[in-house]
C-alpha positions in Angstrom: -61.4 27.9 45.1 -62.3 26.6 41.3 -64.7 23.7 41.7 -64.5 20.9 39.6 -67.5 19.3 37.7 -68.3 16.0 38.6 -67.9 13.3 35.8 -70.7 11.2 35.4 -70.2 7.0 35.4 -71.1 7.2 31.8 -68.2 9.8 30.8 -65.8 7.7 32.7 -66.8 4.6 30.9 -66.3 6.1 27.3 -63.1 7.5 27.9 -61.5 4.1 29.1 -62.9 2.5 25.9 -61.3 5.1 23.7 -58.1 4.7 25.6 -58.6 0.7 25.4 -59.1 1.1 21.2 -55.7 3.6 20.9 -54.0 0.9 22.7 -55.0 -1.8 20.5 -54.4 -0.1 17.4 -50.9 0.9 18.3 -50.8 -2.7 19.0 -51.5 -3.8 16.0 -49.5 -1.4 14.2 -46.4 -2.4 16.2 -47.1 -6.3 15.2 -47.9 -5.6 11.6 -44.5 -3.3 11.5 -42.7 -6.3 13.6 -44.2 -8.9 11.1 -43.2 -6.5 7.9 -39.7 -6.3 8.8 -39.1 -10.1 9.7 -40.7 -11.2 6.5 -38.5 -8.8 4.2 -35.5 -10.3 6.1 -36.7 -13.7 5.6 -37.5 -13.1 2.1 -34.1 -11.6 1.5 -32.0 -14.6 3.1 -34.3 -17.0 1.4 -33.7 -15.2 -1.9 -29.9 -15.4 -1.4 -29.8 -19.0 -0.9 -31.7 -19.6 -4.1 -30.1 -21.0 -6.6 -30.0 -18.0 -8.8 -27.9 -16.1 -6.3 -24.9 -18.3 -6.5 -21.4 -17.9 -7.5 -20.9 -20.6 -10.0 -17.5 -20.1 -11.6 -14.7 -17.6 -10.9 -15.7 -15.5 -14.2 -18.6 -13.9 -11.9 -15.9 -12.3 -9.9 -14.9 -9.0 -11.5 -11.4 -7.5 -10.3 -11.0 -4.0 -10.6 -7.7 -1.7 -9.9 -5.1 -4.4 -10.6 -2.1 -3.3 -12.7 0.9 -5.8 -12.2 -1.3 -8.9 -11.4 -3.7 -10.3 -14.1 -7.4 -10.7 -13.1 -7.0 -14.4 -13.8 -4.2 -14.7 -11.3 -6.2 -13.1 -8.7 -9.4 -15.0 -9.1 -6.9 -18.0 -8.5 -6.0 -16.7 -5.2 -9.4 -16.2 -3.9 -10.7 -18.5 -1.1 -14.0 -19.4 -3.0 -15.1 -23.1 -3.4 -17.5 -23.2 -6.4 -20.3 -23.2 -6.5 -20.9 -21.2 -3.4 -23.8 -19.1 -2.0 -23.7 -15.2 -1.9 -24.7 -15.3 1.8 -22.0 -17.7 3.1 -19.0 -15.7 1.2 -16.9 -13.9 3.7 -15.6 -10.6 2.3 -12.9 -10.4 4.9 -11.6 -13.7 4.4 -11.1 -12.9 0.7 -9.5 -9.5 1.8 -7.3 -11.4 4.2 -6.2 -14.0 1.6 -5.4 -11.4 -1.1 -2.9 -9.6 1.3 -1.4 -12.9 2.5 -0.9 -14.3 -1.2 -0.3 -11.1 -3.4 1.5 -7.9 -3.0 -1.7 -6.1 -2.3 -1.9 -3.4 0.4 -6.1 -2.9 0.3 -8.8 -4.5 -1.0 -12.7 -4.5 -0.7 -15.2 -6.9 -1.6 -18.8 -5.9 -2.9 -21.8 -8.3 -3.6 -23.9 -8.1 -6.6 -27.1 -10.1 -6.8 -28.2 -9.0 -10.2 -26.7 -10.5 -12.1 -25.0 -12.8 -9.2 -21.3 -12.1 -8.5 -18.3 -10.5 -6.6 -16.5 -7.2 -7.4 -13.0 -7.2 -5.6 -11.4 -3.7 -5.8 -7.7 -4.0 -5.0 -4.4 -1.6 -4.4 -1.2 -3.2 -5.4 2.2 -2.3 -3.9 3.7 0.1 -6.5 7.6 -1.2 -6.4 9.9 1.7 -7.1 13.4 0.3 -6.5 15.5 -3.5 -6.2 16.6 -3.9 -3.1 20.0 -5.9 -3.5 21.5 -7.5 -0.4 24.0 -5.5 1.3 27.4 -5.9 0.2 28.9 -5.9 3.8 28.0 -8.4 6.1 24.3 -9.3 6.2 22.2 -8.2 9.0 19.2 -9.7 10.3 15.9 -8.0 8.5 14.3 -6.5 11.4 11.9 -4.2 10.2 8.3 -3.9 9.1 7.4 -5.8 6.0 4.3 -6.7 3.9 2.6 -9.7 5.0 3.7 -11.5 1.9 7.0 -11.5 3.5 6.2 -12.3 6.9 9.2 -14.7 7.8 11.6 -12.0 6.3 11.8 -10.9 9.6 13.2 -13.6 11.0 15.7 -14.4 8.5 19.0 -13.0 6.9 17.8 -10.7 3.8 20.3 -12.2 1.4 17.8 -12.3 -1.9 17.0 -9.3 -3.7 13.5 -7.8 -3.1 11.1 -5.2 -4.2 10.4 -1.7 -2.3 7.4 0.4 -2.5 7.2 4.3 -2.0 6.7 3.4 1.6 9.8 1.1 2.0 8.1 -1.9 2.5 10.0 -4.9 1.2 8.7 -7.9 -0.8 10.5 -10.9 -2.0 11.2 -10.7 -5.9 9.6 -13.9 -6.3 6.2 -12.9 -5.1 5.8 -10.5 -8.2 7.5 -12.6 -10.9 5.6 -15.9 -9.9 2.4 -14.2 -10.5 3.5 -12.2 -13.5 6.3 -13.7 -15.2 6.4 -10.5 -17.5 6.5 -8.5 -14.5 9.1 -5.3 -15.3 11.5 -4.7 -12.9 12.3 -1.1 -11.5 15.0 0.8 -13.0 16.4 2.3 -9.5 18.7 -0.3 -7.3 19.7 0.1 -4.1 22.2 -1.6 -1.6 22.5 -1.2 2.2 21.2 -2.6 5.2 17.4 -2.3 5.2 17.5 -1.8 8.7 19.7 1.1 8.4 18.0 3.0 5.8 14.0 1.8 6.0 12.9 4.6 8.2 14.3 7.0 5.8 13.1 6.0 2.6 9.7 7.3 2.1 11.3 10.9 2.4 14.3 10.4 0.3 12.6 8.5 -2.3 10.4 11.3 -3.0 13.3 14.0 -3.1 15.0 11.7 -5.6 11.9 11.5 -7.7 11.6 14.7 -7.6 15.3 15.8 -8.7 16.2 16.9 -12.4 19.4 15.0 -11.9 18.8 10.9 -12.7 19.5 8.7 -9.9 19.9 4.9 -11.0 21.6 3.2 -8.0 21.9 3.8 -4.3 24.7 2.3 -2.2 23.9 2.6 1.6 26.1 0.0 2.5 28.3 2.5 4.8 25.6 4.4 6.8 27.8 7.0 7.2 28.3 7.8 3.6 25.2 7.5 1.3 26.5 7.2 -2.3 24.5 7.7 -5.5 25.2 6.8 -8.8 23.6 9.4 -11.1 23.7 10.6 -14.7 26.9 13.0 -13.7 28.8 9.9 -12.1 29.1 8.9 -8.3 28.3 11.4 -5.9 29.1 11.0 -2.2 26.8 12.8 0.3 28.1 11.6 3.9 25.6 10.7 6.1 21.9 11.2 5.3 20.4 14.3 7.1 18.6 17.3 7.0 21.0 19.1 4.4 20.2 16.1 1.9 17.4 18.3 0.2 20.3 21.4 -0.2 22.9 18.6 -1.3 20.5 17.8 -4.1 20.2 21.6 -5.1 23.6 21.9 -5.2 24.0 18.7 -7.7 21.1 19.9 -9.6 23.6 23.0 -10.4 26.2 20.9 -11.2 24.6 19.3 -14.0 26.8 21.2 -16.9 29.8 19.5 -15.4 30.3 16.8 -17.9 31.2 19.7 -20.7 33.9 21.0 -18.2 35.1 17.6 -17.0 36.1 14.2 -19.0 33.6 11.7 -17.1 36.0 9.0 -17.9 38.5 11.1 -15.3 35.7 11.8 -12.8 36.3 9.4 -9.5 33.3 10.9 -7.6 31.6 14.3 -6.7 32.0 15.1 -2.9 28.8 16.9 -1.5 29.1 16.4 1.9 29.5 20.0 2.4 26.8 21.6 -0.4 28.4 25.0 0.1 31.6 23.9 -1.0 31.7 20.7 -3.1 34.8 19.2 -4.6 35.6 16.4 -7.3 38.0 13.6 -6.9 39.6 12.8 -10.3 40.8 9.5 -11.2 44.3 11.4 -13.1 46.3 11.3 -9.8 44.4 10.4 -6.6 47.2 11.6 -4.5 46.6 15.3 -5.8 44.4 17.3 -3.7 40.9 16.9 -4.9 39.4 20.0 -7.3 37.6 22.3 -5.5 34.4 23.7 -7.1 33.3 26.4 -4.5 29.9 27.1 -4.1 27.6 26.0 -7.0 
């Protein structure tokens, strides 16, 4: 067996003193770090509460991303009582207020110390169509809506509103009250929103890509979607998976006005895109004119 050399009392004392000094050094280092962090945090709080770090007027709030609503109007919607310390401003409260009072889908709020101020970035809801009340009996509007139209889900949709690309409905007066010079979309749609809202995003994307210009959409009858196009009225039947092919068939008929008098055209029937026909006004009792495969 290997023998262990005896350690003198003096060596043991020296080792204990070294360990004690190391522990003291670590303790002082940790204490200084804690004091430094606390001092920096306290200094930041103190600096933020100084009169220099106070929002005194709306002009210290910068608005970015707005297109339809002016920056001045957005500033009036902010829940800020001037003057107010930057530290006391609650960004989430500002975001919630903007979404509630204006057609805004997203917002972020950043504080700025030099110079003191706020930057509010917003993303507005882009209206793409005017939603007219259904020509048939108005149904209860029980569908997803924007926060600015929260009460609409409990009332009849009897007033025109605006639809964005995702089918979010917003009262028309929400836009016009915030911007009197607001330009309305040219596309109009009538029908029960509860019928078509789930299809709207896909349908609008296809219409926006179609070469044939569409000005009105009539969805009063869920079994017959009718579009007012540059070629005239077009009947599509029930909206479904064949709609893309129907639009392609319609695109191939763009030279129709050179062969048929538009004033005598009642409508184009594309229920079957492989065998479209046109209904003329001359003698509705006659069999519609079949066009064959486009």
